[in-house]
C-alpha positions as CSV (number, residue, x, y, z in Angstrom):
1,M,108.6,99.5,119.8
2,R,112.3,99.6,120.3
3,S,114.4,97.4,118.0
4,N,117.0,97.7,115.3
5,C,117.4,96.4,111.8
6,L,119.3,93.3,112.8
7,F,116.6,92.0,115.2
8,F,113.8,93.0,112.9
9,A,115.2,91.3,109.8
10,L,116.1,88.1,111.6
11,A,112.7,87.9,113.3
12,L,110.9,88.5,110.0
13,Y,113.1,86.0,108.2
14,A,112.4,83.3,110.8
15,R,108.6,84.1,110.8
16,R,108.3,83.9,107.0
17,R,110.5,80.8,106.9
18,R,108.1,79.0,109.3
19,M,105.3,79.9,106.9
20,G,107.2,78.2,104.1
21,R,108.3,81.4,102.2
22,E,111.8,81.8,100.8
23,G,113.5,85.0,101.8
24,Y,116.9,86.6,101.9
25,L,118.8,88.7,104.4
26,V,120.5,91.6,102.6
27,I,123.3,93.8,104.0
28,R,124.1,97.3,102.7
29,R,125.8,100.4,103.9
30,S,123.7,102.4,106.3
31,R,122.6,105.9,105.2
32,L,122.5,107.1,108.8
33,A,125.8,105.8,110.2
34,W,129.2,106.7,108.7
35,K,130.5,103.1,108.5
36,G,127.7,101.0,109.8
37,P,125.9,98.2,108.1
38,H,122.1,98.0,107.6
39,L,120.3,94.6,107.4
40,L,117.2,94.2,105.3
41,Y,114.8,91.3,104.5
42,A,113.9,90.6,100.9
43,E,111.7,88.0,99.1
44,R,111.3,87.4,95.4
45,R,108.0,88.3,93.8
46,H,106.3,86.2,91.1
47,D,107.6,88.6,88.4
48,G,111.2,88.1,89.6
49,R,111.7,91.5,91.4
50,L,112.7,91.6,95.0
51,R,110.3,92.9,97.7
52,V,112.5,94.6,100.3
53,V,111.6,95.6,103.9
54,S,113.7,97.2,106.6
55,Y,113.4,98.7,110.0
56,V,114.1,102.5,110.0
57,P,114.1,105.1,112.8
58,R,111.1,107.5,113.2
59,A,113.4,110.5,113.3
60,P,116.4,109.7,111.1
61,E,119.6,111.5,112.0
62,V,123.1,111.0,110.6
63,R,125.5,109.9,113.4
64,K,129.0,108.5,113.8
65,C,127.6,105.6,116.0
66,P,123.9,104.9,115.8
67,P,122.0,103.7,119.0
68,A,121.7,100.0,119.6
69,L,117.9,100.2,120.0
70,F,115.6,102.9,118.7
71,R,112.0,103.6,118.0
72,G,111.1,103.0,114.4
73,W,108.8,101.2,111.9
74,P,109.0,98.9,108.9
75,R,109.7,100.5,105.6
76,W,108.7,98.6,102.5
77,G,110.6,99.2,99.3
78,D,113.8,100.5,100.8
């Protein structure tokens, strides 16, 4: 599947919201792009900790400008 962290996090947020779950969109600096943002989805667990999931590339490589769409998978606990 080709996607990116933005589309993945927004789709997961919308899907979980429809199910009645409260979630958050989190932005942090990307580890693979020099100045790029990375969008993650998070939801609060019963013990108060955040459960975080993001979409990451299969073959991570540091670049100045990452591709708009790439092959990847969800990563829990990012």
